[in-house]
C-alpha positions as CSV (number, residue, x, y, z in Angstrom):
1,X,0.0,0.3,0.0
2,X,1.5,3.6,-0.8
3,X,1.7,5.7,1.8
4,X,0.0,9.0,1.8
5,X,2.6,12.2,1.8
6,X,2.5,15.8,2.1
7,X,3.1,17.2,-1.6
8,X,5.7,19.4,0.0
9,X,7.6,16.2,0.6
10,X,7.6,14.8,-3.0
11,X,11.1,15.3,-4.4
12,X,11.2,17.6,-7.5
13,X,13.4,16.0,-10.4
14,X,14.1,18.4,-13.5
15,X,15.2,16.2,-16.0
16,X,15.2,12.5,-17.5
17,X,18.8,12.7,-17.0
18,X,18.0,11.9,-13.6
19,X,15.1,9.8,-11.6
20,X,13.6,7.0,-13.6
21,X,16.1,7.5,-16.7
22,X,18.9,6.5,-14.7
23,X,19.9,3.2,-15.8
24,X,17.1,2.2,-18.0
25,X,17.9,0.2,-21.0
26,X,18.1,1.7,-24.5
27,X,15.9,-0.3,-26.4
28,X,15.9,-1.4,-30.1
29,X,14.3,0.7,-32.5
30,X,14.8,4.2,-30.7
31,X,12.8,3.5,-27.8
32,X,10.7,0.8,-28.6
33,X,10.6,-2.5,-26.4
34,X,13.9,-4.7,-26.3
35,X,12.1,-7.3,-28.5
36,X,14.4,-7.8,-31.6
37,X,11.6,-10.6,-33.3
38,X,9.1,-7.5,-33.4
39,X,9.7,-6.1,-36.7
40,X,6.3,-4.9,-37.4
41,X,6.0,-1.7,-39.4
42,X,2.5,0.0,-38.3
43,X,1.5,2.5,-41.1
44,X,-1.5,3.8,-39.6
45,X,-1.9,6.0,-36.2
46,X,0.8,8.2,-34.5
47,X,2.3,5.7,-31.9
48,X,4.0,2.2,-31.7
49,X,0.7,0.3,-30.9
50,X,1.9,-1.5,-27.9
51,X,0.3,-4.7,-27.5
52,X,-1.1,-5.4,-24.0
53,X,1.4,-7.8,-23.6
54,X,4.2,-5.3,-24.7
55,X,3.0,-2.9,-22.2
56,X,3.2,-4.9,-19.5
57,X,6.6,-6.1,-20.2
58,X,8.0,-2.5,-20.5
59,X,6.1,-1.5,-17.2
60,X,8.1,-4.3,-15.5
61,X,11.3,-3.2,-16.7
62,X,10.8,0.5,-16.0
63,X,9.7,0.0,-12.6
64,X,12.5,-2.1,-11.6
65,X,14.8,0.6,-12.7
66,X,16.4,3.2,-10.3
67,X,14.6,6.1,-9.1
68,X,11.1,4.8,-9.5
69,X,8.6,6.3,-7.1
70,X,4.6,6.0,-7.4
71,X,2.4,8.8,-7.3
72,X,-0.5,9.4,-4.6
73,X,-3.6,10.5,-6.2
74,X,-1.7,11.8,-9.4
75,X,0.7,14.0,-7.2
76,X,4.2,13.4,-6.7
77,X,6.7,10.3,-7.6
78,X,7.0,9.7,-11.7
79,X,4.2,11.8,-12.2
80,X,5.9,14.8,-11.0
81,X,8.7,14.1,-12.7
82,X,7.0,13.8,-16.0
83,X,5.1,17.0,-15.5
84,X,8.5,19.0,-14.9
85,X,10.1,17.3,-17.8
86,X,7.2,18.4,-19.8
87,X,7.1,22.0,-18.4
88,X,10.9,22.1,-19.5
89,X,10.2,21.1,-23.1
90,X,7.3,23.2,-23.7
91,X,8.7,26.1,-22.4
92,X,6.4,26.6,-19.5
93,X,6.8,27.4,-15.8
94,X,4.3,24.6,-14.8
95,X,2.6,21.5,-16.3
96,X,0.0,19.2,-14.6
97,X,-1.2,15.4,-15.6
98,X,-4.7,15.2,-16.8
99,X,-6.2,11.7,-17.3
100,X,-8.0,13.0,-20.7
101,X,-7.1,15.5,-23.2
102,X,-11.1,16.4,-23.0
103,X,-10.2,17.5,-19.5
104,X,-6.9,19.1,-20.2
105,X,-8.6,21.5,-22.7
106,X,-11.5,22.0,-20.6
107,X,-9.5,22.8,-17.6
108,X,-7.2,25.5,-19.4
109,X,-10.0,27.1,-21.0
110,X,-12.1,27.5,-18.0
111,X,-9.0,28.8,-16.0
112,X,-8.4,31.3,-19.0
113,X,-12.0,32.4,-19.1
114,X,-12.2,33.5,-15.6
115,X,-16.1,32.8,-15.5
116,X,-18.7,33.1,-17.9
117,X,-17.9,34.5,-21.3
118,X,-17.1,33.6,-25.1
119,X,-14.6,31.6,-26.5
120,X,-13.5,31.5,-30.0
121,X,-12.7,28.0,-31.3
122,X,-12.3,26.2,-34.7
123,X,-15.5,24.4,-35.7
124,X,-13.5,21.4,-36.7
125,X,-11.7,21.5,-33.7
126,X,-11.9,18.5,-30.8
127,X,-12.5,21.1,-28.3
128,X,-16.0,22.1,-30.3
129,X,-17.0,18.8,-32.0
130,X,-15.8,15.8,-29.8
131,X,-15.8,17.1,-26.1
132,X,-19.5,16.6,-25.3
133,X,-20.4,20.4,-24.9
134,X,-18.2,20.2,-21.4
135,X,-17.3,23.9,-21.4
136,X,-20.6,25.1,-22.2
137,X,-22.5,22.7,-19.9
138,X,-20.0,22.9,-16.8
139,X,-18.3,25.9,-17.4
140,X,-21.0,28.5,-18.7
141,X,-18.6,29.4,-21.4
142,X,-20.2,30.1,-24.8
143,X,-18.0,28.7,-27.7
144,X,-18.1,30.6,-31.0
145,X,-16.9,28.3,-33.8
146,X,-15.5,29.6,-36.8
147,X,-14.2,28.2,-40.1
148,X,-16.2,25.6,-41.1
149,X,-14.5,22.8,-43.0
150,X,-11.3,24.5,-42.7
151,X,-8.4,24.1,-40.2
152,X,-7.4,28.0,-40.1
153,X,-9.6,30.9,-39.3
154,X,-8.3,34.2,-39.7
155,X,-7.6,37.3,-37.9
156,X,-10.5,39.2,-39.7
157,X,-12.7,36.5,-38.5
158,X,-11.5,37.2,-34.8
159,X,-12.1,40.8,-35.4
160,X,-15.7,40.4,-36.3
161,X,-16.4,38.2,-33.4
162,X,-14.9,41.0,-30.9
163,X,-17.1,43.8,-32.9
164,X,-19.9,41.8,-32.7
165,X,-19.4,41.2,-28.7
166,X,-18.6,44.7,-28.0
167,X,-21.9,46.0,-30.1
168,X,-24.1,43.7,-28.6
169,X,-27.5,45.2,-27.2
170,X,-26.8,42.8,-24.0
171,X,-23.5,42.9,-22.5
172,X,-21.2,40.0,-22.8
173,X,-17.5,38.9,-22.8
174,X,-15.0,37.5,-24.9
175,X,-12.2,36.1,-23.1
176,X,-10.2,33.7,-25.0
177,X,-9.2,31.9,-28.2
178,X,-8.7,28.0,-28.2
179,X,-6.7,26.8,-31.4
180,X,-5.8,23.3,-32.2
181,X,-3.0,22.4,-34.6
182,X,-2.7,20.0,-36.2
183,X,-6.2,19.5,-36.5
184,X,-7.2,16.0,-36.7
185,X,-10.4,16.5,-38.3
186,X,-8.5,17.8,-41.0
187,X,-6.2,15.0,-41.5
188,X,-3.4,16.7,-39.9
189,X,-3.5,20.1,-41.4
190,X,-1.8,22.5,-39.2
191,X,-3.2,26.0,-38.5
192,X,-1.7,28.6,-40.9
193,X,1.4,30.1,-40.0
194,X,1.0,33.7,-41.2
195,X,-2.9,33.8,-39.7
196,X,-1.5,32.6,-36.3
197,X,0.9,35.5,-36.2
198,X,-1.9,38.1,-36.8
199,X,-4.2,36.5,-34.4
200,X,-1.6,36.3,-31.4
201,X,-1.2,40.2,-32.0
202,X,-4.8,41.0,-32.2
203,X,-5.2,38.6,-29.0
204,X,-2.6,40.9,-27.1
205,X,-3.9,44.1,-27.9
206,X,-7.4,42.9,-27.1
207,X,-6.5,41.2,-24.0
208,X,-7.8,37.8,-25.0
209,X,-5.9,34.8,-23.5
210,X,-4.8,31.8,-25.9
211,X,-5.0,28.1,-25.5
212,X,-3.1,25.6,-27.8
213,X,-4.9,22.1,-28.4
214,X,-1.3,20.7,-29.5
215,X,-2.5,17.0,-28.7
216,X,0.1,16.3,-31.8
217,X,2.1,19.0,-31.5
218,X,5.5,17.1,-31.4
219,X,4.5,15.5,-34.5
220,X,3.7,18.9,-36.3
221,X,7.2,20.3,-34.9
222,X,8.8,17.3,-37.2
223,X,7.3,19.0,-40.5
224,X,7.1,22.4,-39.9
225,X,10.9,22.6,-38.3
226,X,9.6,24.7,-35.3
227,X,10.4,23.4,-31.9
228,X,7.4,22.8,-29.7
229,X,8.7,25.2,-27.0
230,X,8.8,28.1,-29.7
231,X,5.6,27.1,-31.2
232,X,3.7,27.1,-27.8
233,X,5.5,30.2,-26.5
234,X,2.7,32.9,-27.3
235,X,-0.1,30.6,-25.8
236,X,-0.8,31.0,-22.3
237,X,-1.4,27.2,-22.0
238,X,-0.9,24.2,-24.3
239,X,-1.9,20.6,-24.0
240,X,-0.1,17.6,-25.6
241,X,-1.5,13.8,-25.7
242,X,0.5,11.5,-23.7
243,X,-1.0,8.5,-25.6
244,X,-1.0,9.3,-28.9
245,X,2.9,9.0,-29.7
246,X,4.1,8.7,-26.2
247,X,2.5,5.3,-26.0
248,X,1.0,5.7,-22.7
249,X,-2.3,3.8,-22.1
250,X,-3.9,7.2,-21.4
251,X,-3.1,10.6,-20.3
252,X,-2.6,14.2,-21.2
253,X,-0.2,17.0,-20.0
254,X,-1.4,20.9,-19.6
255,X,1.1,23.2,-19.4
256,X,1.2,27.3,-18.4
257,X,1.9,29.7,-16.0
258,X,2.4,28.6,-12.3
259,X,0.0,31.0,-11.1
260,X,-3.1,29.2,-13.1
261,X,-2.0,25.7,-12.7
262,X,-0.2,25.3,-9.0
263,X,-3.8,24.8,-7.7
264,X,-5.6,23.0,-10.7
265,X,-5.5,19.8,-9.0
266,X,-8.3,20.7,-7.0
267,X,-10.2,21.4,-10.1
268,X,-9.1,18.3,-11.5
269,X,-10.4,16.4,-8.5
270,X,-13.7,18.1,-8.7
271,X,-14.2,17.2,-12.0
272,X,-13.3,13.4,-11.3
273,X,-10.0,13.5,-12.5
274,X,-7.7,12.9,-9.3
275,X,-7.0,9.3,-10.1
276,X,-5.8,7.2,-7.4
277,X,-2.6,6.2,-9.2
278,X,-1.5,7.3,-12.7
279,X,2.2,6.2,-12.6
280,X,1.4,3.3,-15.5
281,X,0.6,6.0,-17.6
282,X,2.9,8.6,-16.5
283,X,6.2,6.2,-16.5
284,X,5.8,4.9,-20.2
285,X,5.0,8.6,-21.5
286,X,8.2,9.8,-19.6
287,X,10.4,7.0,-21.1
288,X,9.2,7.7,-24.5
289,X,9.6,11.4,-24.5
290,X,13.1,11.2,-23.8
291,X,14.7,11.4,-27.3
292,X,11.4,11.5,-29.3
293,X,12.2,14.7,-31.2
294,X,15.2,12.9,-32.8
295,X,13.6,9.3,-33.2
296,X,10.4,10.9,-35.1
297,X,12.5,13.0,-37.3
298,X,14.4,10.0,-38.5
299,X,11.1,8.4,-39.3
300,X,9.9,11.3,-41.0
301,X,13.1,11.4,-43.3
302,X,12.6,7.4,-44.1
303,X,8.7,8.1,-44.9
304,X,9.6,11.3,-47.1
305,X,12.4,9.0,-49.1
306,X,10.0,6.2,-49.1
307,X,7.1,8.5,-50.6
308,X,9.4,9.3,-53.3
309,X,10.2,6.1,-54.2
310,X,6.7,4.9,-54.6
311,X,6.0,8.0,-56.5
312,X,8.5,6.8,-59.4
313,X,6.2,3.8,-59.7
314,X,3.3,3.6,-61.8
315,X,1.2,1.7,-59.6
316,X,1.1,4.1,-56.5
317,X,-0.5,7.6,-55.9
318,X,0.2,9.5,-53.2
319,X,-2.2,12.3,-52.0
320,X,-0.4,14.7,-49.5
321,X,-2.6,17.0,-47.3
322,X,-2.1,20.6,-47.9
323,X,-0.2,22.3,-45.0
324,X,-0.3,18.7,-43.7
325,X,1.8,16.6,-41.4
326,X,2.1,12.9,-40.6
327,X,-1.1,11.7,-42.7
328,X,-1.6,11.2,-46.3
329,X,-3.7,8.9,-48.9
330,X,-2.2,6.1,-50.8
331,X,-3.8,4.6,-53.9
332,X,-2.9,1.3,-55.2
333,X,-3.4,0.6,-58.8
334,X,-3.8,-3.0,-60.6
335,X,-4.7,-4.9,-57.4
336,X,-7.5,-5.4,-54.9
337,X,-7.2,-3.1,-51.9
338,X,-8.0,-5.6,-49.4
339,X,-5.9,-8.3,-50.9
340,X,-2.9,-5.9,-51.1
341,X,-3.7,-5.1,-47.4
342,X,-3.4,-8.7,-46.6
343,X,-0.1,-9.5,-48.4
344,X,1.6,-6.5,-46.8
345,X,0.4,-7.9,-43.7
346,X,2.2,-11.2,-44.0
347,X,5.4,-9.4,-44.5
348,X,4.6,-7.6,-41.4
349,X,3.5,-4.4,-42.5
350,X,0.5,-2.9,-41.4
351,X,-2.3,-0.6,-43.0
352,X,-5.6,0.5,-41.9
353,X,-8.6,-1.0,-44.1
354,X,-9.1,0.8,-47.3
355,X,-11.5,3.5,-47.7
356,X,-12.9,4.2,-51.1
357,X,-10.2,2.6,-52.5
358,X,-7.3,4.1,-50.4
359,X,-5.3,3.8,-47.4
360,X,-4.8,6.6,-44.9
361,X,-1.2,6.3,-44.1
362,X,0.2,7.4,-40.5
363,X,3.7,7.9,-40.1
364,X,5.0,6.8,-36.8
365,X,8.2,5.5,-34.9
366,X,7.7,2.1,-36.3
367,X,9.1,3.3,-39.5
368,X,12.6,3.2,-37.6
369,X,12.2,-0.3,-37.9
370,X,13.3,-0.4,-41.5
371,X,14.5,1.5,-44.6
372,X,12.7,3.0,-47.4
373,X,14.4,0.8,-49.9
374,X,13.2,-2.4,-47.8
375,X,9.6,-0.7,-47.3
376,X,9.4,0.0,-51.0
377,X,10.8,-3.3,-52.1
378,X,8.1,-5.0,-50.0
379,X,5.0,-2.6,-51.5
380,X,6.1,-3.4,-54.9
381,X,6.5,-7.4,-54.3
382,X,3.0,-7.2,-52.7
383,X,1.5,-6.1,-56.0
384,X,2.2,-9.1,-57.6
385,X,0.7,-11.4,-55.0
């Protein structure tokens, strides 16, 4: 049984070079499990897709390493280590673990808004479309959706909302802007950089606070070349997923200023998010965060070389997403897509089921298990059956 300790008694550890990282084995394939028989290349999703058996084996290895300490009600131990490292990488003063991205977005915007008010969002955002109207129902916030069917709204769009709010016959308040980038509902398209710069300047002039839904921000960084800290810097708060590509079973990180986040664990518990133990999530995310940007950049380079090679073969058509990140569509001519998928699976290359005759490809770390030349050869051989 874990002893209950006062929060002040928890040891703060600032970097991955100390704590649980000390003595951890450097697994094959740039952070994957030390199972050299697993050569599977998973061309869907953002992460490694660990099986329950792999996840359990990894947990066993990590908890036996020097420096491991569990949390108590999501406070202290490896959770606090993860929070400190995420705050450092994201360039923020403080970070706090959240069990879901839904709660991270809600808690951030709720805190930034400071009471009932209007908040600008993308109509295509996860916050507006997929979070059950949590901000409206639980925090009396009115979300103003902009840019239907687009990833980006403009500074002119924001100015119109500002003007309408100020001119309203009933007094209301506009408090914050929440931006998702990249946008999953737009297949990983990132927010337009030029418009973002203008929106940030406008928000500062008008005293509006900014939240970034950066669930896949670390993926975006490999495509835009801008570090996660630089991208997140103008935003008051930023949320990052822990399960999408840091391979935790669940979890999220919310980062921002100390004055906003220091006491947020009370609100987290009020909303039912103060879980008794989250170390099985935090320790895995902490492990894969170490060196992720370098590993993922290597996977992206392999994918780009592979895309060019497929493009030189007449049977394959690549449809890139404008301003896209790690998702694209692949069409295969001269063969049945479902049969092609099965033949690749027999060669340990996994695709998602075809949709409308094409495959949605996701670039993730499993591409570090192969080379562009080998992967191209596997695809070409799968054409013949």
